[in-house]
N, CA, C and O of each residue as an XYZ file, in Angstrom:
672
protein
N       3.938      1.691    -16.709
C       4.370      0.730    -17.084
C       5.950      1.753    -17.814
O       6.088      2.969    -17.943
N       6.810      0.714    -18.118
C       8.317      1.252    -18.707
C       8.166      0.808    -20.319
O       7.490     -0.086    -20.828
N       9.195      1.936    -20.997
C       9.225      1.900    -22.157
C       9.955      0.367    -22.373
O      10.181     -0.453    -21.483
N      10.233      0.245    -23.739
C      10.925     -0.910    -24.039
C      11.528     -1.111    -25.598
O      10.645     -0.961    -26.443
N      12.282     -1.285    -25.908
C      13.103     -1.541    -26.946
C      11.863     -1.348    -28.114
O      10.745     -1.862    -28.062
N      12.501     -0.285    -29.377
C      11.517     -0.575    -30.432
C      10.144      0.757    -30.583
O       9.501      1.420    -31.397
N      10.344      0.482    -29.105
C       8.983      1.881    -28.773
C       9.205      2.950    -28.841
O      10.384      3.252    -28.657
N       8.255      4.027    -29.123
C       8.379      5.632    -29.234
C       8.820      6.076    -27.947
O       7.767      6.161    -27.315
N       9.868      6.450    -27.093
C       9.760      7.062    -26.105
C       8.597      8.640    -25.954
O       8.665      9.500    -26.831
N       7.566      8.806    -24.697
C       7.242      9.777    -24.794
C       8.061     11.271    -24.657
O       9.251     11.376    -24.360
N       7.255     12.243    -24.907
C       8.676     13.413    -24.456
C       8.296     13.213    -23.065
O       7.383     12.718    -22.404
N       9.680     13.968    -22.880
C      10.186     14.487    -21.242
C      10.983     15.795    -21.757
O      11.338     16.241    -22.848
N      11.071     16.144    -20.512
C      11.965     17.170    -20.022
C      12.342     17.751    -19.144
O      11.666     18.578    -18.532
N      13.588     17.422    -18.872
C      14.738     17.451    -17.277
C      14.945     18.642    -17.586
O      14.733     19.226    -18.649
N      15.653     19.239    -15.987
C      16.251     20.573    -15.631
C      17.771     19.477    -15.086
O      17.922     18.462    -14.406
N      18.591     20.355    -15.806
C      20.056     20.165    -15.879
C      20.902     21.124    -15.116
O      20.650     22.244    -14.671
N      21.849     20.470    -15.089
C      23.168     21.184    -14.700
C      23.800     20.917    -15.586
O      23.871     19.728    -15.896
N      24.578     21.999    -16.421
C      25.314     22.029    -17.350
C      26.805     22.242    -16.932
O      26.929     23.454    -16.758
N      27.988     21.613    -16.693
C      29.225     21.714    -16.380
C      30.296     22.478    -17.363
O      31.283     23.122    -17.010
N      29.797     22.210    -18.774
C      30.579     23.327    -19.407
C      30.670     24.705    -19.187
O      31.642     25.407    -19.470
N      29.333     25.165    -18.532
C      29.066     26.550    -18.633
C      28.849     26.793    -16.847
O      28.484     27.912    -16.486
N      29.019     26.022    -16.099
C      28.897     25.553    -14.357
C      27.435     26.346    -14.603
O      27.742     27.522    -14.405
N      25.995     26.309    -14.933
C      24.911     27.151    -15.087
C      23.886     25.527    -14.608
O      24.023     24.449    -14.030
N      22.974     26.270    -15.266
C      21.594     25.103    -15.206
C      20.973     25.142    -16.649
O      21.151     26.021    -17.492
N      20.396     24.288    -16.732
C      19.918     24.679    -18.714
C      18.792     23.107    -18.485
O      18.781     22.639    -17.347
N      17.911     22.389    -19.587
C      17.463     22.109    -19.453
C      17.453     20.994    -21.010
O      17.872     21.372    -22.104
N      16.867     19.594    -20.722
C      17.123     18.770    -21.870
C      15.591     18.700    -22.431
O      14.688     18.905    -21.621
N      15.296     18.439    -23.687
C      14.043     18.038    -24.446
C      14.267     16.716    -25.285
O      15.057     16.613    -26.223
N      13.519     15.818    -24.841
C      13.469     14.597    -25.949
C      13.089     14.981    -27.052
O      13.820     14.511    -27.924
N      12.083     15.782    -27.559
C      11.428     15.932    -28.626
C      12.792     17.381    -29.445
O      13.406     17.193    -30.495
N      12.896     18.570    -28.632
C      13.940     19.122    -29.200
C      15.079     18.826    -29.726
O      15.607     19.274    -30.744
N      15.586     17.724    -28.679
C      16.648     16.543    -28.979
C      16.417     16.014    -30.564
O      17.278     16.147    -31.433
N      15.152     15.414    -30.775
C      15.053     14.319    -32.048
C      14.945     15.531    -33.265
O      15.291     15.308    -34.426
N      14.392     16.882    -32.784
C      14.179     17.639    -34.005
C      15.412     18.279    -34.618
O      15.399     18.803    -35.732
N      16.732     18.190    -33.641
C      17.851     19.110    -33.930
C      18.586     17.753    -34.750
O      19.565     17.931    -35.475
N      17.988     16.407    -34.535
C      18.568     15.625    -35.365
C      19.698     14.479    -34.973
O      20.447     13.775    -35.651
N      19.429     14.649    -33.365
C      20.861     14.290    -32.714
C      20.015     12.888    -31.764
O      18.865     12.864    -31.327
N      20.643     12.275    -31.717
C      20.720     11.003    -30.863
C      20.997     10.938    -29.615
O      22.067     11.424    -29.249
N      20.161     10.359    -28.700
C      19.765     10.575    -27.105
C      21.278      9.178    -26.879
O      21.664      8.267    -27.612
N      21.724      9.670    -25.522
C      22.207      8.640    -24.711
C      22.190      8.762    -23.117
O      22.955      9.529    -22.533
N      21.178      7.879    -22.391
C      21.022      8.670    -20.807
C      21.322      7.368    -20.350
O      21.112      6.180    -20.593
N      21.951      8.185    -19.523
C      22.421      7.291    -18.144
C      22.667      7.073    -16.860
O      23.719      7.396    -16.308
N      21.439      6.351    -16.153
C      20.670      6.865    -15.209
C      21.887      6.141    -13.900
O      22.715      5.245    -14.065
N      21.606      6.850    -12.782
C      22.540      5.973    -11.914
C      21.956      6.178    -10.540
O      20.785      6.537    -10.421
N      22.817      5.937     -9.388
C      22.133      5.984     -8.160
C      21.213      7.371     -7.411
O      20.099      7.776     -7.077
N      22.964      7.741     -7.482
C      22.800      9.326     -6.282
C      24.299     10.134     -6.764
O      24.950      9.189     -7.209
N      24.820     10.880     -6.847
C      25.432     11.681     -6.899
C      26.403     11.302     -5.519
O      25.797     10.735     -4.610
N      27.475     11.504     -5.366
C      28.486     11.089     -3.830
C      28.124      9.051     -3.618
O      28.366      8.494     -2.548
N      27.786      8.600     -4.339
C      27.754      6.979     -3.959
C      28.880      6.587     -5.318
O      29.329      7.129     -6.328
N      28.976      5.260     -4.569
C      30.065      4.064     -5.064
C      29.848      3.735     -6.610
O      28.745      3.552     -7.125
N      30.967      3.692     -7.208
C      31.249      3.149     -8.527
C      30.960      4.667     -9.750
O      31.520      4.899    -10.822
N      29.652      5.618     -8.869
C      29.941      6.390     -9.908
C      30.401      7.265    -10.740
O      30.118      7.475    -11.919
N      31.391      7.936     -9.787
C      32.559      8.899     -9.880
C      33.494      8.398    -11.247
O      34.062      9.067    -12.111
N      33.351      6.419    -10.965
C      34.258      6.048    -12.144
C      33.590      6.257    -13.595
O      34.096      6.550    -14.679
N      32.112      5.964    -13.162
C      31.602      5.666    -14.669
C      31.436      7.383    -15.293
O      31.256      7.661    -16.479
N      31.525      8.161    -14.410
C      30.917      9.519    -15.024
C      32.480      9.854    -15.818
O      32.401     10.651    -16.753
N      33.545      9.426    -15.574
C      35.005      9.713    -16.055
C      35.125      8.964    -17.154
O      35.298      9.404    -18.291
N      35.050      7.995    -16.887
C      34.723      6.797    -18.270
C      33.931      7.402    -19.664
O      34.257      7.419    -20.851
N      32.677      7.908    -18.887
C      32.063      8.266    -20.190
C      32.453      9.451    -20.578
O      32.450      9.703    -21.783
N      32.905     10.502    -19.554
C      33.598     11.580    -20.307
C      34.693     11.627    -21.243
O      35.015     12.428    -22.120
N      35.259     10.362    -20.742
C      36.184      9.719    -22.152
C      35.758      9.792    -23.411
O      36.320     10.156    -24.445
N      34.771      9.427    -23.200
C      33.674      8.660    -24.518
C      33.297     10.443    -24.895
O      33.481     10.829    -26.049
N      32.942     11.105    -24.175
C      32.085     12.117    -24.835
C      32.589     12.923    -26.145
O      31.546     13.535    -26.377
N      33.112     13.161    -26.733
C      33.940     14.103    -27.646
C      33.293     13.087    -28.798
O      32.756     13.608    -29.776
N      33.341     11.752    -28.689
C      33.861     10.932    -29.925
C      31.862     10.901    -30.031
O      31.324     10.703    -31.121
N      31.237     11.071    -29.067
C      29.649     10.319    -29.168
C      29.025     12.199    -29.466
O      27.993     12.495    -30.067
N      29.701     12.867    -29.039
C      29.386     14.360    -29.612
C      29.399     14.571    -30.844
O      28.423     15.138    -31.335
N      30.687     14.108    -31.819
C      31.391     14.184    -33.007
C      30.145     13.478    -34.026
O      29.820     13.840    -35.156
N      29.536     12.247    -33.122
C      28.712     11.800    -34.068
C      27.225     12.057    -34.088
O      26.379     11.293    -34.552
N      27.027     13.163    -33.559
C      25.378     13.812    -33.214
C      24.266     13.495    -32.034
O      23.054     13.674    -31.911
N      25.698     12.727    -30.946
C      24.726     11.886    -29.807
C      25.217     13.294    -28.631
O      26.219     13.968    -28.390
N      23.617     13.156    -28.096
C      23.275     14.256    -26.428
C      23.838     13.272    -25.877
O      23.592     12.207    -26.443
N      24.772     13.179    -24.626
C      24.779     12.666    -23.459
C      24.395     12.807    -22.181
O      25.173     13.511    -21.537
N      23.446     12.378    -21.562
C      22.413     13.141    -20.537
C      23.047     11.690    -19.130
O      23.147     10.469    -19.252
N      23.271     12.415    -18.198
C      23.821     11.538    -17.210
C      22.369     11.587    -16.261
O      21.826     12.685    -16.386
N      21.759     10.821    -15.512
C      20.381     10.697    -15.179
C      20.389     10.442    -13.596
O      20.670      9.289    -13.270
N      20.150     11.258    -12.674
C      19.649     10.323    -10.938
C      18.512     11.272    -10.783
O      18.025     12.068    -11.587
N      18.075     10.861     -8.986
C      17.425     11.706     -8.649
C      17.492     12.476     -7.598
O      16.529     12.814     -6.909
N      18.687     12.798     -7.425
C      19.189     14.063     -6.893
C      18.582     15.591     -7.930
O      18.011     15.503     -9.017
N      18.821     16.506     -7.411
C      18.572     17.640     -7.474
C      19.493     18.050     -8.433
O      20.370     17.241     -8.738
N      19.462     19.847     -9.321
C      20.342     20.088     -9.860
C      21.374     20.653     -9.178
O      22.515     20.777     -9.623
N      20.968     21.023     -8.033
C      22.262     21.816     -7.348
C      22.543     20.766     -6.488
O      22.982     21.015     -5.365
N      22.340     19.560     -6.877
C      23.592     18.611     -6.026
C      24.057     18.092     -6.741
O      25.018     17.551     -6.194
N      24.016     17.712     -8.289
C      24.552     17.869     -9.329
C      25.616     18.922     -9.777
O      26.325     18.359    -10.611
N      25.985     20.054     -9.607
C      26.218     20.942     -9.241
C      27.474     21.077     -8.263
O      28.580     21.481     -8.622
N      27.140     20.688     -7.008
C      28.036     20.157     -5.860
C      28.756     19.298     -5.959
O      29.895     19.436     -5.515
N      28.275     17.833     -6.711
C      28.645     17.038     -6.816
C      29.952     16.685     -7.983
O      30.813     15.804     -7.984
N      29.590     18.014     -9.118
C      30.972     18.443    -10.051
C      31.991     18.899     -9.401
O      33.046     18.267     -9.438
N      31.880     20.125     -8.651
C      32.564     21.662     -7.966
C      33.429     20.255     -7.210
O      34.634     20.173     -7.445
N      32.791     19.214     -6.341
C      33.772     18.580     -5.022
C      34.624     17.366     -5.420
O      35.754     17.153     -4.981
N      33.708     16.293     -6.640
C      34.694     15.161     -6.858
C      35.719     15.774     -7.923
O      35.570     16.833     -8.532
N      36.793     14.881     -8.020
C      37.728     15.796     -8.610
C      38.176     14.638    -10.252
O      39.002     14.857    -11.138
N      37.150     13.372    -10.053
C      37.045     12.036    -11.261
C      35.880     13.081    -12.078
O      35.741     12.860    -13.281
N      35.186     14.017    -11.561
C      34.443     14.736    -12.945
C      34.645     15.544    -13.191
O      33.672     16.150    -13.641
N      36.187     16.468    -13.162
C      37.187     17.396    -13.701
C      36.499     17.354    -15.202
O      36.006     18.384    -15.661
N      36.487     16.224    -15.880
C      36.431     16.278    -17.364
C      35.258     16.397    -18.045
O      35.166     16.878    -19.174
N      33.917     15.762    -17.071
C      32.998     15.571    -17.159
C      31.988     16.715    -17.987
O      31.002     16.902    -17.274
N      31.912     17.506    -19.198
C      31.673     18.006    -19.938
C      29.649     17.917    -20.538
O      29.021     18.764    -21.173
N      29.206     16.659    -20.034
C      28.213     16.406    -20.478
C      27.141     16.747    -19.579
O      27.425     17.049    -18.420
N      25.743     16.734    -20.035
C      24.707     17.546    -18.877
C      24.458     16.542    -17.986
O      24.637     15.409    -18.432
N      24.059     16.645    -16.738
C      23.742     16.076    -15.972
C      22.117     16.414    -15.045
O      21.935     17.239    -14.150
N      21.102     15.422    -15.675
C      19.752     15.693    -15.377
C      19.178     15.559    -14.171
O      19.566     14.574    -13.543
N      18.182     16.401    -13.524
C      17.807     15.923    -12.210
C      16.528     15.873    -12.677
O      15.922     16.657    -13.407
N      16.033     14.354    -11.914
C      14.481     13.514    -11.950
C      14.473     13.524    -10.969
O      14.830     12.519    -10.354
N      13.997     14.845    -10.213
C      13.724     14.703     -8.444
C      12.881     13.797     -8.433
O      13.098     12.881     -7.639
N      11.567     13.718     -9.342
C      10.125     13.110     -9.141
C      10.069     11.799     -9.307
O       9.298     11.038     -8.723
N      11.103     11.438    -10.316
C      11.363      9.653    -10.434
C      10.593      9.323    -11.895
O      10.669      8.205    -12.404
N       9.909     10.334    -12.453
C       9.058     10.285    -13.000
C       9.445      9.616    -14.789
O       8.776      8.874    -15.508
N      10.966     10.361    -15.044
C      11.730      9.782    -16.271
C      12.117      8.375    -16.012
O      11.889      7.313    -16.591
N      12.838      8.749    -14.851
C      13.304      6.719    -14.014
C      11.993      5.941    -14.131
O      12.113      5.113    -15.034
N      11.113      5.908    -13.714
C      10.317      5.397    -13.922
C       9.199      5.077    -15.138
O       8.234      4.314    -15.090
N       9.829      6.223    -16.630
C       9.145      5.337    -17.628
C       9.971      4.726    -18.199
O       9.560      4.121    -19.189
N      11.326      4.609    -17.894
C      12.402      3.865    -18.283
C      12.858      2.387    -17.441
O      13.563      1.471    -17.867
N      12.178      2.526    -16.095
C      11.754      1.314    -15.363
C      13.240      0.907    -14.566
O      13.769     -0.200    -14.468
N      13.598      1.959    -14.152
C      15.230      2.105    -13.448
C      14.395      2.723    -12.086
O      15.454      2.710    -11.459
N      13.897      2.994    -11.574
C      13.087      3.532    -10.365
C      13.112      2.656     -9.352
O      12.086      1.978     -9.315
N      13.986      2.384     -8.417
C      13.738      1.620     -7.467
C      12.750      2.825     -5.901
O      12.941      3.698     -5.054
N      11.442      1.677     -6.684
C      10.386      2.221     -5.113
C      10.485      2.769     -3.773
O       9.937      3.636     -3.093
N      11.822      1.524     -3.627
C      11.838      1.288     -2.431
C      13.034      1.749     -1.119
O      13.216      1.670      0.096
N      13.716      2.331     -2.546
C      14.945      3.435     -2.145
C      14.652      4.839     -2.484
O      15.100      5.736     -1.770
N      13.796      5.143     -3.717
C      13.763      6.158     -4.203
C      14.931      6.719     -5.066
O      14.964      7.879     -5.477
N      16.057      5.611     -5.342
C      16.706      5.865     -6.322
C      17.185      5.130     -7.329
O      16.734      4.048     -6.953
N      17.867      4.834     -8.518
C      17.704      4.932    -10.285
C      18.452      3.307     -9.818
O      18.884      3.336     -8.666
N      18.592      2.335    -10.337
C      19.382      1.566    -10.580
C      20.231      2.346    -11.975
O      20.113      3.449    -12.509
N      21.183      1.062    -12.240
C      22.387      1.784    -13.514
C      21.704      1.765    -14.979
O      22.006      0.725    -15.564
N      21.262      2.215    -15.382
C      20.203      2.085    -16.421
C      21.474      2.703    -17.691
O      22.521      3.270    -17.380
N      21.129      2.476    -18.767
C      21.348      2.823    -20.048
C      20.753      2.964    -21.192
O      20.682      1.864    -21.739
N      20.254      3.860    -21.868
C      19.310      3.711    -22.619
C      19.801      4.744    -23.816
O      20.186      5.862    -23.471
N      19.792      4.387    -25.211
C      20.084      4.334    -25.993
C      18.812      5.163    -27.206
O      17.871      4.371    -27.266
N      18.587      6.093    -27.888
C      17.367      6.703    -28.275
C      18.128      7.614    -29.729
O      19.102      8.362    -29.817
N      17.024      7.044    -30.821
C      17.624      7.595    -32.137
C      17.133      9.207    -32.440
O      17.218     10.168    -31.675
N      16.852      9.179    -33.158
C      16.978     10.988    -33.532
C      15.263     10.946    -33.766
O      14.753     12.066    -33.740
N      14.244      9.715    -34.008
C      12.918      9.832    -34.144
C      11.975      9.797    -32.587
O      10.781     10.053    -32.431
N      12.982      9.392    -31.582
C      12.462      8.907    -30.069
C      11.927      7.542    -30.174
O      10.831      7.180    -29.744
N      12.793      6.816    -30.783
C      12.468      5.675    -30.686
C      14.042      4.900    -29.816
O      15.222      5.229    -29.941
N      13.429      3.831    -28.983
C      14.407      3.135    -27.596
C      15.223      2.030    -29.094
O      14.689      1.191    -29.819
N      16.443      2.464    -29.058
C      17.038      1.202    -29.885
C      18.372      0.374    -28.953
O      19.174     -0.512    -29.248
N      18.162      1.018    -27.964
C      19.191     -0.089    -26.742
C      18.865      0.597    -25.445
O      18.336      1.692    -25.252
N      19.338     -0.371    -24.544
C      18.685     -0.240    -23.310
C      19.773     -2.040    -22.393
O      19.948     -3.230    -22.658
N      20.124     -1.117    -21.406
C      21.254     -1.552    -20.052
C      20.536     -1.346    -19.363
O      19.937     -0.293    -19.581
N      19.931     -2.451    -17.628
C      19.819     -1.950    -16.956
C      20.542     -2.760    -16.069
O      20.539     -3.941    -16.416
N      21.301     -2.463    -14.810
C      22.216     -3.183    -13.663
C      21.947     -2.658    -12.546
O      21.780     -1.460    -12.315
N      21.883     -3.784    -11.620
C      21.875     -3.285    -10.427
C      22.882     -2.321     -9.588
O      23.968     -2.428    -10.158
N      22.987     -1.588     -8.686
C      23.963     -0.707     -8.557
C      25.210     -0.849     -7.999
O      25.814      0.217     -7.887
N      25.928     -2.072     -7.519
C      26.851     -1.969     -7.291
C      27.760     -2.902     -8.721
O      28.854     -3.398     -8.452
N      27.467     -2.978     -9.451
C      28.137     -3.218    -10.650
C      28.147     -1.690    -11.899
O      27.221     -0.882    -11.956
N      29.210     -1.637    -12.631
C      29.838     -0.447    -12.863
C      29.292     -0.548    -14.780
O      29.042     -1.725    -15.042
N      29.118      0.244    -15.836
C      29.278     -0.283    -17.373
C      30.658     -0.152    -17.853
O      31.548      0.407    -17.211
N      30.757     -0.534    -18.674
C      31.493     -0.196    -19.730
C      31.434      0.732    -20.711
O      30.761      0.344    -21.666
N      31.937      1.922    -20.839
C      31.441      3.098    -21.591
C      31.935      2.633    -23.388
O      31.214      2.547    -24.382
N      33.218      2.437    -23.259
C      34.020      2.021    -24.578
C      32.747      1.259    -24.831
O      31.921      1.869    -25.510
N      32.441      0.129    -24.452
C      31.081     -0.267    -25.315
C      29.728      0.344    -25.560
O      28.892     -0.118    -26.337
N      29.597      1.360    -24.870
C      28.457      1.765    -24.839
C      28.856      2.558    -26.234
O      28.129      2.282    -27.189
N      29.987      3.570    -26.490
C      30.168      4.229    -27.758
C      30.141      2.992    -28.924
O      29.502      3.260    -29.942
N      30.753      1.731    -28.855
C      30.479      0.994    -30.233
C      29.124      0.881    -30.055
O      28.670      1.467    -31.038
N      27.996      0.398    -29.254
C      26.885     -0.046    -29.734
C      26.573      0.807    -30.172
O      26.066      0.568    -31.268
N      26.586      2.680    -29.705
C      25.887      3.775    -30.389
C      26.151      3.840    -32.158
O      25.405      3.988    -33.125
N      27.481      3.661    -31.990
C      27.764      3.280    -33.657
C      27.281      2.517    -34.470
O      26.728      2.882    -35.507
N      27.415      1.455    -34.136
C      26.601      0.178    -34.472
C      24.810      0.334    -35.066
O      24.187     -0.175    -35.998
N      24.421      1.422    -33.837
C      23.085      1.640    -34.151
C      22.758      2.738    -35.083
O      21.642      2.867    -35.586
N      24.045      3.753    -35.363
C      23.909      4.732    -36.685
C      24.057      3.806    -37.200
O      22.970      3.248    -37.353
N      25.036      3.138    -37.689
C      25.141      2.667    -39.134
C      24.105      1.242    -39.142
O      24.379      0.458    -40.050
N      23.526      1.037    -38.684
C      22.402      0.357    -38.925
C      21.085      1.343    -39.252
O      20.372      1.118    -40.230
N      20.922      2.068    -38.657
C      20.119      3.252    -39.149
C      20.513      4.002    -40.928
O      19.869      4.518    -41.841
N      21.676      3.713    -40.690
C      22.267      4.710    -42.126
C      22.129      3.426    -43.360
O      21.764      3.720    -44.498
N      22.435      2.136    -43.009
C      22.168      1.087    -44.444
C      21.516     -0.236    -44.164
O      21.770     -1.352    -44.618
N      20.433      0.245    -43.134
C      19.558     -1.070    -42.941
C      20.330     -2.208    -42.389
O      21.522     -2.438    -42.189
N      18.786     -3.070    -42.152
C      19.282     -4.561    -41.456
C      20.107     -5.282    -42.200
O      20.520     -6.367    -41.790
């Protein structure tokens, strides 16, 4: 069963490709929250696919502002960390990507968020905002042929942070 807005997200860890160091790492939701950070998870179908590179580039343009606001950005697909490394090296639109690229090869985390397509083994385009307490505060899921507005994502994060600081 997938998580819903307002619910606490069960802890998970993903292997990552880290473009800033050209090496592998990991992301832990509990460790991220313990550090007082928000998390933005951006699920997408697969590396080397339609729309994905333009979304990555658009998110890269928002990344520094999100990072400065205490947000960890993590893209996630069912590709391996090795495929992420290859795609980042080969796709020129990913040259500006500095956020972590999560590998969910088993689809376990994708299933948790309800974006895993059992028929294809790929993810739908899902974007999720999680506060430092581990509560899912924002969710958006699209079919694979429609991209997302990353400026609107940054606006939503700021709005959720404002509400968290100032109340409803």
